[in-house]
BANU-786709 format. One record per residue: x, y, z of N, C-alpha, C in turn; residue in three letters. Coordinates in steps of 0.05 Angstrom, whole numbers, plus 5000, padded with zeros to 4 digits. Example, Ala and Ser with C-alpha at 12.3 -4.5 7.8 and 13.67 -1.06 7.14 Angstrom:
BEGIN
PT   npx   npy   npz  capx  capy  capz   cpx   cpy   cpz  resn
PT  5264  4886  5156  5246  4910  5156  5264  4934  5156   ALA
PT  5257  4955  5142  5273  4979  5143  5258  5001  5157   SER
//
This chain:
BEGIN
PT   npx   npy   npz  capx  capy  capz   cpx   cpy   cpz  resn
PT  7933  8126  4732  7960  8121  4741  7981  8142  4716   MET
PT  8002  8150  4722  8022  8164  4705  8041  8155  4711   SER
PT  8065  8145  4683  8095  8134  4692  8106  8152  4714   LYS
PT  8098  8182  4709  8115  8197  4721  8113  8194  4759   PHE
PT  8085  8177  4763  8082  8182  4794  8100  8178  4815   ASP
PT  8124  8162  4805  8141  8148  4820  8159  8188  4829   GLU
PT  8162  8194  4807  8181  8217  4819  8174  8250  4817   ILE
PT  8142  8249  4809  8124  8278  4800  8115  8291  4828   ARG
PT  8111  8313  4826  8103  8329  4845  8069  8329  4850   SER
PT  8063  8336  4869  8033  8337  4867  8015  8350  4846   PHE
PT  7999  8334  4839  7972  8355  4826  7955  8376  4843   ASP
PT  7947  8399  4832  7933  8404  4853  7909  8394  4869   ASP
PT  7899  8380  4838  7871  8362  4863  7880  8347  4887   CYS
PT  7916  8336  4888  7923  8325  4911  7931  8340  4938   GLU
PT  7936  8365  4931  7946  8388  4953  7930  8384  4975   VAL
PT  7907  8382  4983  7882  8389  5003  7888  8373  5018   ASN
PT  7891  8336  5011  7888  8317  5015  7923  8321  5035   ASP
PT  7940  8326  5019  7968  8328  5029  7967  8347  5054   ALA
PT  7950  8369  5049  7965  8384  5066  7952  8377  5095   VAL
PT  7925  8368  5101  7906  8354  5115  7927  8340  5126   GLN
PT  7940  8308  5109  7955  8291  5121  7978  8308  5146   SER
PT  7989  8329  5140  8010  8329  5158  8004  8366  5174   ILE
PT  7975  8372  5178  7966  8393  5193  7975  8387  5218   ILE
PT  7979  8369  5227  7980  8368  5250  8005  8355  5262   ARG
PT  8024  8355  5243  8064  8342  5236  8076  8370  5263   HIS
PT  8079  8364  5280  8098  8379  5298  8118  8391  5281   PRO
PT  8133  8381  5262  8149  8399  5246  8130  8430  5224   MET
PT  8105  8417  5219  8098  8435  5198  8087  8458  5221   LEU
PT  8086  8451  5251  8073  8479  5272  8098  8485  5281   LYS
PT  8121  8476  5277  8146  8490  5289  8153  8513  5256   ALA
PT  8146  8498  5228  8145  8523  5208  8136  8537  5211   LEU
PT  8104  8545  5219  8085  8560  5213  8093  8580  5244   MET
PT  8098  8570  5260  8103  8578  5291  8128  8599  5280   ASN
PT  8141  8584  5264  8168  8604  5256  8167  8626  5231   PHE
PT  8144  8630  5215  8139  8633  5195  8122  8662  5208   THR
PT  8103  8652  5225  8081  8667  5235  8080  8671  5264   PHE
PT  8099  8679  5283  8100  8682  5311  8085  8701  5313   PRO
PT  8068  8714  5308  8049  8734  5326  8029  8724  5313   ASP
PT  8016  8696  5302  7991  8694  5287  7984  8658  5301   VAL
PT  7961  8671  5312  7949  8641  5317  7952  8627  5302   ASP
PT  7956  8596  5327  7955  8570  5308  7923  8568  5289   GLU
PT  7902  8577  5300  7879  8571  5293  7871  8587  5257   LYS
PT  7897  8610  5265  7883  8621  5237  7902  8613  5209   ILE
PT  7926  8603  5217  7942  8591  5193  7935  8563  5189   TRP
PT  7921  8554  5218  7917  8518  5205  7886  8520  5194   SER
PT  7869  8548  5199  7850  8550  5181  7844  8540  5158   GLU
PT  7869  8569  5148  7880  8570  5117  7897  8554  5111   GLN
PT  7908  8539  5120  7922  8520  5110  7892  8494  5089   LEU
PT  7876  8485  5121  7854  8474  5111  7843  8482  5085   LYS
PT  7841  8503  5084  7824  8519  5054  7846  8524  5030   ASN
PT  7872  8510  5030  7887  8506  5014  7889  8487  4991   THR
PT  7883  8497  4958  7882  8463  4946  7899  8468  4920   HIS
PT  7913  8487  4912  7934  8487  4895  7961  8494  4912   SER
PT  7988  8484  4890  8008  8488  4906  8019  8515  4900   ILE
PT  8006  8536  4881  8010  8555  4878  7999  8572  4906   TYR
PT  7981  8566  4918  7968  8580  4937  7990  8570  4960   ASP
PT  7998  8554  4963  8019  8537  4982  8037  8553  4989   PHE
PT  8048  8556  4959  8081  8580  4960  8075  8599  4964   GLN
PT  8050  8611  4952  8050  8641  4955  8042  8644  4983   LYS
PT  8026  8642  5001  8006  8637  5021  8026  8637  5050   ASN
PT  8041  8612  5046  8057  8596  5068  8092  8598  5065   PHE
PT  8102  8581  5043  8123  8587  5041  8139  8611  5028   ILE
PT  8131  8627  5018  8140  8650  5008  8144  8672  5034   SER
PT  8130  8664  5053  8131  8679  5078  8149  8661  5096   HIS
PT  8157  8636  5098  8180  8618  5114  8206  8646  5094   THR
PT  8197  8627  5074  8226  8639  5058  8235  8665  5064   ILE
PT  8221  8681  5068  8231  8722  5073  8237  8721  5107   SER
PT  8219  8700  5116  8231  8703  5136  8261  8690  5146   LYS
PT  8267  8670  5137  8302  8661  5138  8321  8678  5125   ILE
PT  8309  8698  5109  8323  8723  5098  8325  8744  5110   LEU
PT  8307  8745  5128  8301  8766  5152  8326  8759  5176   GLU
PT  8326  8731  5179  8334  8726  5204  8367  8718  5198   THR
PT  8361  8706  5176  8397  8697  5175  8407  8713  5142   SER
PT  8406  8731  5137  8414  8740  5113  8409  8782  5121   SER
PT  8427  8795  5101  8429  8819  5095  8414  8823  5068   GLN
PT  8392  8804  5065  8379  8815  5037  8390  8803  5012   GLY
PT  8367  8796  4994  8365  8784  4974  8368  8807  4953   LEU
PT  8382  8797  4926  8386  8817  4904  8384  8801  4880   THR
PT  8376  8818  4866  8379  8793  4834  8382  8820  4814   ASN
PT  8386  8807  4792  8390  8817  4762  8387  8796  4738   SER
PT  8384  8811  4713  8382  8785  4693  8350  8786  4683   GLY
PT  8330  8785  4707  8304  8766  4705  8286  8784  4682   PHE
PT  8295  8815  4676  8286  8831  4663  8280  8828  4633   ASP
PT  8306  8802  4633  8309  8792  4595  8285  8775  4587   LYS
PT  8272  8762  4615  8260  8742  4608  8225  8750  4608   LEU
PT  8208  8733  4592  8189  8733  4584  8168  8722  4611   ASP
PT  8152  8734  4617  8134  8725  4647  8118  8700  4635   LYS
PT  8114  8694  4614  8092  8673  4608  8106  8656  4593   ASN
PT  8125  8656  4585  8146  8629  4579  8170  8612  4608   THR
PT  8166  8592  4592  8178  8564  4617  8208  8566  4600   SER
PT  8219  8572  4634  8258  8567  4626  8263  8538  4633   TYR
PT  8288  8531  4635  8306  8512  4645  8323  8529  4665   LEU
PT  8318  8529  4684  8343  8540  4703  8367  8526  4707   PHE
PT  8389  8516  4697  8414  8506  4698  8428  8526  4722   VAL
PT  8441  8518  4747  8438  8531  4764  8466  8520  4771   SER
PT  8489  8533  4787  8502  8527  4814  8486  8520  4836   ASN
PT  8497  8497  4847  8496  8490  4876  8501  8492  4890   HIS
PT  8496  8511  4912  8511  8515  4943  8485  8508  4965   ARG
PT  8471  8513  4968  8450  8500  4980  8427  8485  4977   ASP
PT  8423  8466  5001  8402  8452  4993  8377  8450  4983   ILE
PT  8365  8471  4995  8339  8483  5003  8342  8507  4992   VAL
PT  8364  8523  4997  8351  8555  4989  8354  8562  4962   LEU
PT  8373  8550  4941  8374  8554  4929  8361  8558  4906   ASP
PT  8338  8533  4893  8313  8526  4891  8292  8559  4896   THR
PT  8295  8545  4930  8273  8562  4941  8264  8599  4936   SER
PT  8298  8606  4935  8299  8635  4937  8290  8647  4898   LEU
PT  8300  8632  4885  8294  8625  4857  8261  8637  4855   LEU
PT  8259  8614  4866  8220  8616  4872  8212  8643  4882   ASN
PT  8223  8655  4904  8217  8678  4916  8214  8700  4894   LEU
PT  8243  8694  4883  8236  8717  4862  8228  8714  4835   VAL
PT  8223  8699  4824  8196  8692  4808  8172  8701  4815   LEU
PT  8168  8689  4846  8135  8695  4846  8129  8730  4854   LEU
PT  8150  8740  4863  8158  8764  4867  8146  8785  4837   GLU
PT  8164  8767  4817  8164  8793  4795  8138  8773  4773   LYS
PT  8113  8758  4790  8099  8744  4776  8103  8737  4749   ASP
PT  8134  8716  4745  8135  8700  4730  8133  8670  4738   TYR
PT  8128  8650  4712  8128  8623  4719  8141  8608  4747   ILE
PT  8138  8599  4759  8153  8579  4783  8169  8564  4773   MET
PT  8179  8546  4785  8192  8524  4775  8192  8497  4791   THR
PT  8189  8477  4772  8187  8451  4791  8215  8443  4797   SER
PT  8227  8435  4813  8248  8433  4827  8264  8405  4828   SER
PT  8284  8406  4823  8303  8373  4832  8311  8366  4851   ALA
PT  8298  8344  4867  8316  8340  4890  8323  8313  4891   ILE
PT  8345  8307  4912  8350  8281  4907  8332  8265  4932   GLY
PT  8324  8246  4921  8303  8227  4945  8320  8218  4966   ASP
PT  8340  8223  4966  8363  8210  4989  8351  8239  5017   ASN
PT  8342  8264  5007  8343  8281  5020  8311  8282  5031   LEU
PT  8295  8273  5026  8267  8266  5031  8255  8239  5042   VAL
PT  8280  8229  5056  8264  8200  5062  8242  8203  5083   GLN
PT  8241  8231  5102  8228  8227  5123  8202  8240  5104   GLN
PT  8174  8222  5115  8157  8219  5100  8138  8250  5102   ASN
PT  8146  8265  5132  8133  8297  5125  8153  8304  5111   PHE
PT  8180  8306  5101  8197  8318  5089  8195  8313  5055   LEU
PT  8185  8294  5056  8175  8283  5020  8152  8289  5015   HIS
PT  8128  8296  5036  8099  8317  5030  8105  8339  5017   ILE
PT  8125  8358  5036  8131  8381  5039  8142  8388  5017   LEU
PT  8163  8372  5000  8175  8378  4980  8157  8374  4953   ALA
PT  8145  8354  4950  8128  8350  4936  8106  8367  4928   LYS
PT  8095  8388  4959  8071  8411  4958  8094  8434  4946   LEU
PT  8127  8430  4948  8133  8457  4936  8146  8451  4908   ASN
PT  8128  8426  4892  8130  8433  4868  8157  8413  4864   ARG
PT  8173  8392  4879  8192  8388  4874  8191  8355  4852   ASN
PT  8204  8351  4839  8209  8321  4833  8232  8300  4836   PHE
PT  8238  8277  4840  8254  8265  4857  8277  8257  4839   LEU
PT  8295  8254  4841  8323  8252  4829  8331  8222  4844   VAL
PT  8328  8193  4826  8324  8177  4849  8359  8170  4842   GLN
PT  8377  8162  4871  8390  8158  4880  8403  8129  4888   ARG
PT  8427  8126  4892  8432  8097  4894  8422  8073  4880   GLY
PT  8424  8082  4856  8415  8057  4844  8430  8043  4823   LEU
PT  8430  8018  4816  8446  8003  4801  8442  8018  4770   SER
PT  8465  8008  4758  8471  8023  4730  8451  8023  4708   LEU
PT  8431  7993  4711  8420  7989  4695  8387  8015  4700   ARG
PT  8390  8012  4724  8369  8031  4742  8365  8056  4741   GLU
PT  8399  8063  4738  8395  8088  4728  8394  8099  4706   GLN
PT  8402  8077  4686  8391  8092  4658  8359  8098  4657   LEU
PT  8351  8081  4661  8318  8083  4665  8318  8104  4681   LYS
PT  8318  8112  4703  8310  8132  4715  8319  8152  4702   SER
PT  8342  8163  4693  8351  8179  4675  8334  8189  4648   SER
PT  8318  8169  4638  8303  8170  4618  8282  8181  4623   GLN
PT  8265  8166  4646  8246  8179  4656  8238  8208  4665   LEU
PT  8269  8221  4680  8265  8242  4687  8267  8262  4667   MET
PT  8287  8253  4640  8285  8272  4619  8260  8282  4606   SER
PT  8245  8258  4601  8216  8258  4594  8198  8278  4610   GLU
PT  8206  8271  4633  8189  8290  4654  8194  8326  4647   TYR
PT  8219  8330  4659  8224  8355  4654  8215  8369  4623   ILE
PT  8222  8348  4605  8214  8359  4581  8183  8363  4572   PHE
PT  8168  8346  4589  8139  8346  4593  8125  8378  4609   GLN
PT  8141  8376  4630  8137  8398  4644  8143  8430  4621   LEU
PT  8161  8430  4614  8171  8455  4595  8152  8457  4574   LEU
PT  8145  8438  4561  8132  8437  4531  8104  8428  4542   LYS
PT  8094  8422  4552  8063  8418  4550  8054  8424  4570   SER
PT  8063  8428  4595  8047  8448  4622  8063  8473  4621   GLU
PT  8081  8483  4605  8089  8506  4609  8096  8512  4635   ASN
PT  8112  8504  4640  8125  8497  4672  8158  8505  4674   ARG
PT  8164  8522  4690  8188  8534  4688  8210  8503  4714   SER
PT  8231  8500  4707  8246  8477  4712  8269  8487  4730   VAL
PT  8277  8475  4754  8307  8483  4762  8321  8460  4767   TRP
PT  8347  8455  4753  8356  8436  4765  8388  8445  4769   ILE
PT  8403  8432  4786  8431  8444  4791  8455  8440  4770   ALA
PT  8471  8447  4763  8478  8438  4741  8503  8412  4749   GLN
PT  8509  8402  4768  8521  8375  4773  8503  8361  4799   ARG
PT  8512  8343  4806  8500  8320  4824  8510  8334  4854   GLU
PT  8497  8338  4871  8509  8350  4896  8516  8374  4889   GLY
PT  8518  8385  4917  8531  8417  4916  8559  8422  4906   ARG
PT  8566  8438  4901  8595  8453  4898  8608  8455  4925   THR
PT  8630  8429  4930  8643  8437  4957  8664  8456  4954   LYS
PT  8677  8451  4934  8706  8474  4930  8706  8498  4919   ASP
PT  8681  8510  4913  8664  8535  4904  8678  8539  4870   GLY
PT  8690  8516  4859  8692  8510  4834  8656  8496  4811   ASN
PT  8649  8525  4804  8629  8514  4798  8625  8503  4764   ASP
PT  8627  8479  4763  8621  8462  4738  8598  8452  4734   ALA
PT  8593  8451  4713  8564  8429  4698  8579  8406  4683   THR
PT  8571  8387  4702  8576  8359  4695  8560  8346  4670   GLN
PT  8578  8340  4654  8563  8332  4622  8536  8310  4626   GLN
PT  8531  8288  4650  8523  8276  4654  8493  8285  4656   GLY
PT  8492  8321  4665  8475  8321  4668  8455  8333  4639   VAL
PT  8465  8338  4621  8464  8354  4588  8456  8319  4581   LEU
PT  8473  8295  4591  8469  8273  4570  8445  8265  4577   LYS
PT  8428  8271  4621  8408  8266  4622  8389  8272  4602   MET
PT  8391  8299  4610  8364  8321  4581  8359  8308  4559   LEU
PT  8390  8305  4544  8386  8307  4519  8370  8274  4511   ALA
PT  8364  8250  4530  8344  8231  4522  8320  8232  4522   MET
PT  8311  8260  4521  8286  8258  4516  8276  8273  4490   ALA
PT  8308  8276  4471  8310  8280  4442  8303  8267  4420   SER
PT  8280  8254  4425  8273  8228  4404  8261  8239  4375   LYS
PT  8253  8255  4381  8237  8270  4341  8248  8290  4333   HIS
PT  8273  8296  4340  8282  8327  4338  8311  8323  4338   THR
PT  8327  8337  4318  8352  8345  4319  8360  8355  4345   SER
PT  8387  8351  4359  8397  8355  4384  8397  8387  4382   LEU
PT  8401  8396  4365  8413  8427  4368  8385  8441  4375   SER
PT  8352  8427  4359  8327  8450  4366  8318  8438  4390   ASP
PT  8325  8413  4398  8318  8402  4422  8337  8422  4443   PHE
PT  8356  8423  4446  8367  8445  4470  8362  8469  4460   PHE
PT  8350  8478  4437  8344  8503  4444  8314  8517  4450   LYS
PT  8292  8483  4444  8272  8481  4454  8268  8490  4494   ASP
PT  8296  8481  4496  8291  8473  4525  8292  8501  4539   LEU
PT  8301  8522  4522  8308  8556  4536  8324  8552  4553   ARG
PT  8349  8546  4556  8366  8542  4583  8378  8568  4592   ILE
PT  8371  8574  4623  8380  8602  4628  8397  8592  4651   VAL
PT  8428  8592  4645  8449  8589  4674  8438  8615  4703   PRO
PT  8428  8601  4710  8432  8616  4739  8455  8612  4757   LEU
PT  8465  8647  4767  8488  8646  4779  8471  8645  4810   SER
PT  8481  8642  4833  8479  8639  4854  8498  8650  4880   ILE
PT  8497  8673  4889  8524  8673  4904  8519  8686  4935   SER
PT  8525  8671  4954  8523  8679  4982  8545  8688  4989   TYR
PT  8544  8710  5007  8566  8720  5012  8587  8708  5036   GLU
PT  8571  8694  5056  8573  8669  5076  8562  8656  5065   TYR
PT  8581  8619  5064  8560  8600  5062  8561  8583  5090   ASP
PT  8539  8587  5085  8527  8568  5126  8534  8549  5125   PRO
PT  8543  8534  5107  8547  8509  5106  8584  8497  5099   THR
PT  8594  8526  5104  8633  8521  5092  8638  8503  5104   ASP
PT  8637  8503  5132  8656  8479  5151  8637  8454  5146   VAL
PT  8617  8455  5140  8603  8423  5139  8618  8409  5112   LEU
PT  8614  8426  5090  8639  8415  5064  8662  8399  5076   LYS
PT  8682  8409  5094  8699  8410  5089  8713  8374  5090   MET
PT  8696  8365  5114  8709  8333  5114  8709  8318  5085   PRO
PT  8674  8326  5065  8678  8315  5045  8700  8326  5029   GLN
PT  8711  8343  5028  8728  8366  5010  8753  8349  5012   LEU
PT  8760  8345  5042  8788  8337  5044  8796  8302  5043   ILE
PT  8771  8289  5040  8767  8263  5039  8774  8257  5002   ALA
PT  8753  8272  4990  8761  8267  4966  8787  8286  4952   ASN
PT  8805  8300  4967  8828  8300  4963  8846  8294  4970   GLN
PT  8845  8266  4985  8859  8247  4995  8855  8228  4982   ASN
PT  8833  8224  4963  8827  8199  4950  8814  8177  4968   ASP
PT  8798  8183  4985  8780  8163  5003  8761  8163  4999   GLU
PT  8743  8147  5009  8714  8150  5002  8700  8168  5023   VAL
PT  8685  8177  5024  8671  8198  5034  8642  8179  5052   TYR
PT  8638  8171  5075  8609  8163  5081  8606  8174  5102   ILE
PT  8576  8185  5089  8564  8213  5112  8551  8185  5134   LYS
PT  8549  8213  5151  8540  8210  5176  8510  8200  5176   ALA
PT  8494  8194  5196  8464  8177  5196  8444  8210  5180   LYS
PT  8454  8230  5201  8424  8257  5198  8443  8272  5182   ASP
PT  8459  8269  5166  8477  8292  5157  8471  8304  5134   GLU
PT  8453  8290  5123  8438  8304  5105  8426  8324  5115   ASP
PT  8409  8316  5135  8382  8332  5147  8400  8358  5162   PHE
PT  8422  8353  5179  8426  8372  5197  8449  8396  5170   THR
PT  8452  8381  5143  8461  8412  5122  8444  8431  5119   THR
PT  8425  8412  5111  8395  8428  5108  8391  8441  5126   MET
PT  8391  8440  5151  8378  8461  5170  8402  8480  5176   MET
PT  8426  8480  5176  8448  8486  5176  8445  8510  5150   SER
PT  8439  8503  5131  8440  8529  5112  8412  8538  5110   GLY
PT  8391  8532  5121  8378  8550  5120  8371  8571  5146   VAL
PT  8388  8561  5169  8380  8584  5190  8407  8593  5202   LEU
PT  8436  8580  5188  8460  8593  5185  8458  8630  5172   GLY
PT  8482  8632  5178  8488  8658  5168  8498  8664  5137   GLN
PT  8486  8683  5127  8491  8678  5097  8500  8709  5089   LYS
PT  8502  8736  5109  8499  8767  5096  8484  8763  5075   LYS
PT  8502  8778  5054  8483  8773  5017  8480  8753  5004   ARG
PT  8454  8756  4986  8461  8740  4970  8444  8749  4941   ILE
PT  8453  8739  4914  8451  8757  4895  8449  8733  4872   HIS
PT  8424  8733  4869  8419  8713  4840  8421  8739  4810   LEU
PT  8431  8728  4795  8433  8733  4763  8421  8715  4746   HIS
PT  8397  8714  4732  8386  8704  4710  8405  8710  4688   ALA
PT  8427  8691  4666  8435  8706  4647  8418  8691  4623   GLY
PT  8437  8702  4599  8414  8703  4574  8416  8674  4563   ASN
PT  8388  8671  4555  8373  8641  4540  8395  8637  4525   VAL
PT  8404  8611  4532  8424  8596  4508  8411  8593  4487   ILE
PT  8417  8605  4459  8399  8599  4438  8418  8600  4411   ASN
PT  8429  8625  4403  8446  8626  4376  8473  8613  4386   HIS
PT  8480  8609  4415  8516  8602  4416  8504  8575  4402   GLU
PT  8482  8561  4407  8479  8525  4399  8490  8523  4370   LEU
PT  8484  8548  4354  8487  8538  4324  8514  8533  4317   ASP
PT  8531  8552  4335  8563  8551  4335  8568  8521  4342   ASP
PT  8562  8514  4364  8561  8488  4372  8554  8465  4350   VAL
PT  8537  8457  4355  8531  8430  4321  8546  8448  4289   PHE
PT  8552  8464  4291  8570  8464  4260  8598  8460  4269   ILE
PT  8608  8464  4289  8636  8464  4294  8637  8429  4304   ASN
PT  8626  8419  4312  8626  8393  4323  8604  8374  4316   PHE
PT  8613  8354  4307  8594  8326  4300  8594  8309  4316   GLU
PT  8619  8311  4338  8606  8276  4358  8592  8302  4381   ASN
PT  8580  8276  4391  8564  8286  4416  8568  8293  4442   LYS
PT  8591  8273  4443  8608  8278  4467  8620  8310  4462   ASN
PT  8624  8319  4441  8639  8348  4434  8618  8372  4441   LYS
PT  8597  8362  4428  8577  8376  4434  8562  8383  4461   GLN
PT  8570  8362  4473  8553  8371  4501  8575  8381  4518   LEU
PT  8600  8379  4514  8624  8392  4533  8615  8421  4524   GLN
PT  8616  8431  4495  8613  8455  4494  8584  8470  4505   ALA
PT  8564  8453  4507  8539  8464  4518  8544  8470  4551   ILE
PT  8562  8458  4551  8570  8456  4587  8586  8475  4593   ALA
PT  8602  8484  4575  8633  8504  4575  8609  8527  4574   GLN
PT  8586  8529  4553  8576  8562  4556  8561  8564  4575   ILE
PT  8551  8551  4591  8533  8540  4613  8552  8555  4639   ILE
PT  8580  8540  4631  8597  8551  4653  8608  8579  4659   ASP
PT  8617  8583  4627  8621  8618  4628  8605  8638  4628   GLU
PT  8574  8632  4636  8552  8643  4642  8553  8648  4670   SER
PT  8553  8621  4683  8543  8628  4707  8578  8635  4732   ILE
PT  8593  8621  4715  8621  8647  4739  8619  8667  4721   ILE
PT  8622  8684  4700  8612  8712  4693  8600  8739  4704   GLN
PT  8578  8717  4709  8555  8732  4718  8553  8729  4758   ASN
PT  8575  8712  4773  8573  8703  4796  8573  8730  4809   TYR
PT  8569  8744  4833  8578  8765  4850  8592  8759  4862   GLN
PT  8617  8768  4860  8638  8769  4881  8634  8792  4902   LEU
PT  8634  8773  4926  8637  8790  4958  8668  8794  4968   TRP
PT  8664  8810  4986  8695  8814  5001  8703  8787  5012   PRO
PT  8691  8770  5019  8698  8742  5035  8713  8733  5008   THR
PT  8697  8734  4990  8718  8721  4960  8749  8732  4962   ASN
PT  8747  8763  4959  8776  8770  4956  8786  8769  4982   TYR
PT  8766  8774  5006  8791  8766  5025  8804  8741  5022   ILE
PT  8783  8723  5025  8807  8683  5018  8825  8686  5001   ALA
PT  8819  8696  4977  8838  8695  4953  8874  8717  4977   TYR
PT  8862  8740  4985  8887  8750  4991  8900  8732  5014   ASP
PT  8888  8720  5032  8898  8706  5063  8909  8685  5038   ILE
PT  8901  8666  5024  8906  8649  5011  8932  8647  4998   LEU
PT  8935  8668  4983  8956  8681  4970  8971  8690  4979   ASN
PT  8972  8700  5008  8984  8717  5023  8993  8744  4999   GLN
PT  8976  8757  4999  8975  8779  4981  8964  8803  4991   THR
PT  8965  8830  4979  8938  8846  4986  8925  8858  4963   ASN
PT  8931  8838  4939  8920  8846  4908  8891  8851  4905   ARG
PT  8870  8847  4927  8847  8850  4928  8836  8870  4952   PHE
PT  8852  8889  4961  8859  8900  4993  8840  8927  4989   SER
PT  8836  8937  4957  8804  8958  4957  8783  8945  4952   GLU
PT  8774  8922  4952  8752  8906  4954  8742  8898  4975   ASN
PT  8753  8909  5002  8740  8893  5026  8748  8919  5041   TYR
PT  8744  8921  5070  8752  8937  5093  8769  8919  5108   THR
PT  8783  8931  5121  8797  8923  5148  8780  8905  5164   GLU
PT  8756  8914  5166  8733  8909  5191  8727  8881  5183   LYS
PT  8716  8878  5155  8707  8861  5133  8731  8835  5143   GLU
PT  8755  8835  5138  8778  8825  5137  8772  8811  5165   LYS
PT  8772  8817  5185  8779  8812  5215  8756  8798  5217   GLN
PT  8731  8803  5213  8700  8783  5213  8709  8760  5204   LEU
PT  8723  8757  5171  8723  8735  5154  8743  8714  5165   PHE
PT  8770  8731  5178  8789  8714  5202  8781  8706  5221   GLU
PT  8753  8719  5244  8746  8704  5262  8729  8688  5258   ARG
PT  8716  8683  5234  8698  8657  5223  8713  8639  5218   ARG
PT  8731  8642  5205  8755  8620  5203  8766  8615  5223   LEU
PT  8776  8629  5243  8782  8609  5271  8770  8598  5285   GLU
PT  8739  8612  5279  8714  8597  5304  8708  8564  5298   MET
PT  8709  8569  5254  8698  8544  5251  8721  8522  5245   ARG
PT  8747  8522  5244  8762  8501  5240  8783  8501  5258   ILE
PT  8803  8487  5255  8825  8478  5263  8851  8493  5248   ASN
PT  8861  8523  5254  8871  8531  5224  8908  8519  5227   ILE
PT  8909  8499  5260  8934  8490  5251  8936  8477  5236   ASP
PT  8923  8463  5217  8910  8438  5209  8911  8459  5177   ASP
PT  8935  8447  5166  8941  8466  5139  8915  8460  5106   ILE
PT  8912  8434  5116  8893  8423  5093  8873  8436  5100   ALA
PT  8864  8431  5119  8828  8447  5128  8830  8474  5125   LEU
PT  8853  8484  5129  8847  8513  5130  8848  8529  5101   LYS
PT  8870  8514  5083  8872  8513  5054  8844  8500  5037   LYS
PT  8830  8483  5042  8814  8477  5032  8782  8497  5041   GLY
PT  8785  8502  5069  8763  8527  5066  8767  8553  5063   PHE
PT  8790  8564  5056  8801  8585  5045  8796  8588  5019   LEU
PT  8800  8568  4999  8793  8554  4965  8767  8561  4961   SER
PT  8751  8550  4975  8727  8547  4976  8713  8576  4968   MET
PT  8724  8600  4979  8718  8619  4979  8728  8632  4955   TYR
PT  8755  8634  4954  8772  8636  4933  8769  8631  4906   ALA
PT  8765  8610  4899  8761  8598  4876  8745  8614  4857   ASN
PT  8721  8626  4864  8702  8637  4845  8718  8658  4836   PRO
PT  8730  8677  4858  8754  8694  4837  8770  8688  4823   VAL
PT  8783  8668  4829  8805  8650  4815  8791  8649  4785   ILE
PT  8768  8631  4786  8747  8622  4765  8748  8655  4744   ASN
PT  8739  8669  4751  8732  8697  4733  8758  8709  4732   LYS
PT  8786  8715  4735  8807  8718  4729  8811  8706  4704   MET
PT  8814  8668  4707  8819  8655  4684  8795  8664  4658   LYS
PT  8767  8664  4668  8757  8677  4649  8755  8702  4628   LEU
PT  8758  8723  4654  8765  8747  4639  8786  8766  4657   MET
PT  8803  8765  4638  8828  8775  4654  8831  8802  4645   PRO
PT  8815  8805  4630  8809  8839  4623  8793  8861  4641   GLU
PT  8788  8843  4664  8772  8855  4680  8784  8855  4709   SER
PT  8817  8841  4709  8825  8845  4733  8851  8856  4727   PHE
//
């Protein structure tokens, strides 16, 4: 027994039993038929029965699933910045968060293709309530972030997760992916929640906070989708938040959102791995003595990297111009691209609803606005 059993992913010695337990599940069959449409069920079924490690499961099956998703619902995935990382070193990827499943899956596809260390990735336990999804998540090296806890339980859970992440990075040389905030960004403003950094710092028992954060080897990760496949699904919660209303999710909302993110049209996608945060930490701990101020400064470093390296698409510039009734960025898109975006807007929301229209456009425009604030000389 390990104190991490409640949240950890499978060990390799557990993989085969886990695979055997779901091999006849209709959702796995649907997943494999989607991934290998021209392959007889006996072939992939036999290969699954001979799978004994997470690496083999991800390489031989899930990577092909993600590639198929890209093939059917995007115009391709590009990446940059990864060549500055070391293949044999583990990193903590702190990422902006747009899609429940794909953010971490796309990162691992890039890492696999480059023969880098793939990640163990955080996922909310509310997203894997079904037994099949729970097993599939653990087979993909996901560890669970426990939701809906009391304050006392939450503190205990955060301590456990902090220690687990540190063990993965330092003892197992396993890279880790976590989102910069709890839940996906709904309005296009990618900002690191200080609470995420507080959780990480809980494991810094026997070293200075400065050395601890250097040991984490934080890599800010910028993920940008030309079209957000769940854009319209984010609107009700966004509008509720703007009106200071309590938003209550529908029963199967998380699952619907997951499927929409996977299958919905995304057009182009880009991932950028920022520089490892290291020397900047010296300035943080020299300039600030208060721990909260130090964590705020680290969050700002992560945010600036994510915003600076975020790939802006024609959709972002179009939304900015429509929202502000200007042609400022017209050189960054074609008339056809603008018409397609306007058509998407008309089909997905009631454009007579001013608040809804503004929310939708702001979601795409805010990355432009944030980059303008950070890098005014570039505009």
